[in-house]
VMD Tcl script that draws the C-alpha trace (Angstrom):
set ca {
  {0.00 -0.21 0.07}
  {1.28 3.29 -0.91}
  {2.59 5.64 2.07}
  {-0.13 8.10 1.45}
  {-2.51 5.84 1.13}
  {-1.84 4.48 4.75}
  {-2.01 7.89 5.88}
  {-5.52 8.61 4.83}
  {-6.63 5.33 6.93}
  {-4.81 6.42 9.49}
  {-6.78 9.63 9.60}
  {-10.14 7.61 8.77}
  {-9.25 5.27 11.42}
  {-8.72 8.08 14.34}
  {-11.93 9.52 13.30}
  {-14.10 6.53 13.15}
  {-12.51 5.91 16.70}
  {-13.32 9.03 18.18}
  {-17.12 8.26 16.78}
  {-17.74 5.11 18.09}
  {-16.22 5.95 21.42}
  {-18.50 8.91 21.99}
  {-21.47 6.57 21.19}
  {-19.75 3.85 23.88}
  {-19.98 6.24 26.75}
  {-22.48 6.86 29.49}
  {-22.29 10.40 29.95}
  {-22.02 13.55 27.93}
  {-22.07 11.60 24.17}
  {-22.03 14.65 22.09}
  {-24.15 13.32 18.92}
  {-22.73 16.38 16.49}
  {-19.90 15.09 17.22}
  {-20.50 11.18 15.90}
  {-22.18 12.82 12.89}
  {-19.06 14.84 12.21}
  {-16.27 12.60 12.96}
  {-18.50 9.37 10.83}
  {-18.59 12.10 7.87}
  {-14.58 12.44 8.34}
  {-13.85 9.30 8.63}
  {-15.95 7.96 5.50}
  {-14.62 10.82 3.48}
  {-11.05 9.73 4.58}
  {-11.36 6.07 3.61}
  {-13.12 7.26 -0.11}
  {-9.44 9.70 -0.21}
  {-7.77 6.64 0.42}
  {-8.86 4.04 -2.21}
  {-8.81 6.84 -4.88}
  {-5.15 7.75 -3.55}
  {-4.50 4.12 -3.81}
  {-5.73 3.75 -7.30}
  {-3.85 6.75 -8.39}
  {-7.51 8.60 -9.17}
  {-6.79 12.79 -8.62}
  {-9.26 14.63 -6.67}
  {-10.07 17.81 -5.37}
  {-10.27 19.01 -1.82}
  {-13.69 18.41 -0.88}
  {-16.08 17.40 1.81}
  {-18.64 16.17 -0.26}
  {-18.73 12.03 -0.17}
  {-21.28 12.09 -3.28}
  {-18.09 13.71 -5.51}
  {-15.46 11.41 -4.26}
  {-17.98 8.76 -4.37}
  {-18.57 9.03 -8.15}
  {-14.67 8.94 -8.32}
  {-14.71 5.91 -6.91}
  {-17.40 4.00 -8.78}
  {-15.29 2.86 -12.17}
  {-13.01 1.49 -9.58}
  {-16.08 -0.37 -7.37}
  {-19.38 -0.11 -9.43}
  {-21.05 -1.96 -6.43}
  {-20.55 0.94 -3.96}
  {-23.15 3.19 -5.75}
  {-25.41 1.80 -3.05}
  {-23.50 4.09 -0.97}
  {-25.21 7.07 -2.77}
  {-28.10 7.93 0.17}
  {-25.80 6.99 2.78}
  {-22.93 9.48 1.25}
  {-25.68 12.04 0.94}
  {-26.57 11.94 4.48}
  {-23.05 11.77 5.67}
  {-22.12 14.74 3.97}
  {-24.85 16.94 5.41}
  {-22.87 16.53 8.35}
  {-19.69 18.16 7.42}
  {-21.17 21.14 8.17}
  {-24.88 20.84 9.37}
  {-23.98 20.23 13.11}
  {-20.81 22.62 13.36}
  {-22.86 25.75 13.58}
  {-25.61 26.85 15.55}
  {-29.02 26.18 14.96}
  {-29.57 22.39 14.28}
  {-28.38 19.56 16.82}
  {-27.97 15.64 15.70}
  {-30.33 13.57 17.52}
  {-29.38 10.12 19.23}
  {-31.26 8.36 15.87}
  {-29.02 10.80 13.61}
  {-26.23 9.58 15.39}
  {-26.59 5.62 15.22}
  {-27.44 5.97 12.19}
  {-24.32 8.33 11.01}
  {-22.35 5.65 12.82}
  {-23.81 2.99 11.11}
  {-23.37 4.01 7.26}
  {-19.45 5.22 8.24}
  {-19.28 1.53 9.65}
  {-20.70 -0.16 5.97}
  {-18.45 2.32 4.22}
  {-15.24 1.54 6.44}
  {-15.57 -2.46 5.57}
  {-16.05 -1.97 2.40}
  {-12.95 0.01 1.62}
  {-10.79 -1.37 3.95}
  {-11.70 -4.94 2.35}
  {-10.71 -3.21 -0.78}
  {-7.41 -2.05 0.30}
  {-6.84 -5.58 1.43}
  {-6.93 -4.77 5.46}
  {-8.90 -6.53 7.81}
  {-12.32 -5.36 7.97}
}
mol new
graphics top color blue
foreach p $ca { graphics top sphere $p radius 0.5 }
foreach p [lrange $ca 0 end-1] q [lrange $ca 1 end] { graphics top cylinder $p $q radius 0.2 }
display resetview
């Protein structure tokens, strides 16, 4: 695996671990943070897959853009389009006053992140 791909995976895993730890907590679960870190993990995993394949991508937090770049490599990942759309919104929505994530949104964000994480890791030859 390319060194830069490994760096993207490390960033993705960091965000995934943070989101999962927050959800496992008993007190002070910050659902906004779970949604944000789930989005970031999925974003960095898509970027890892693209990097490993040598596919250039612009600086973006839009998972739809990144996913569409991966589809020629992984056509079955088109099933992630709804998840990518929902997660993309979490890159910004809950980072500013006016909207707060619910427990249900946080659970769904982490679930979608886990599914994307699993498939990208398998594609990269990493344990799911």
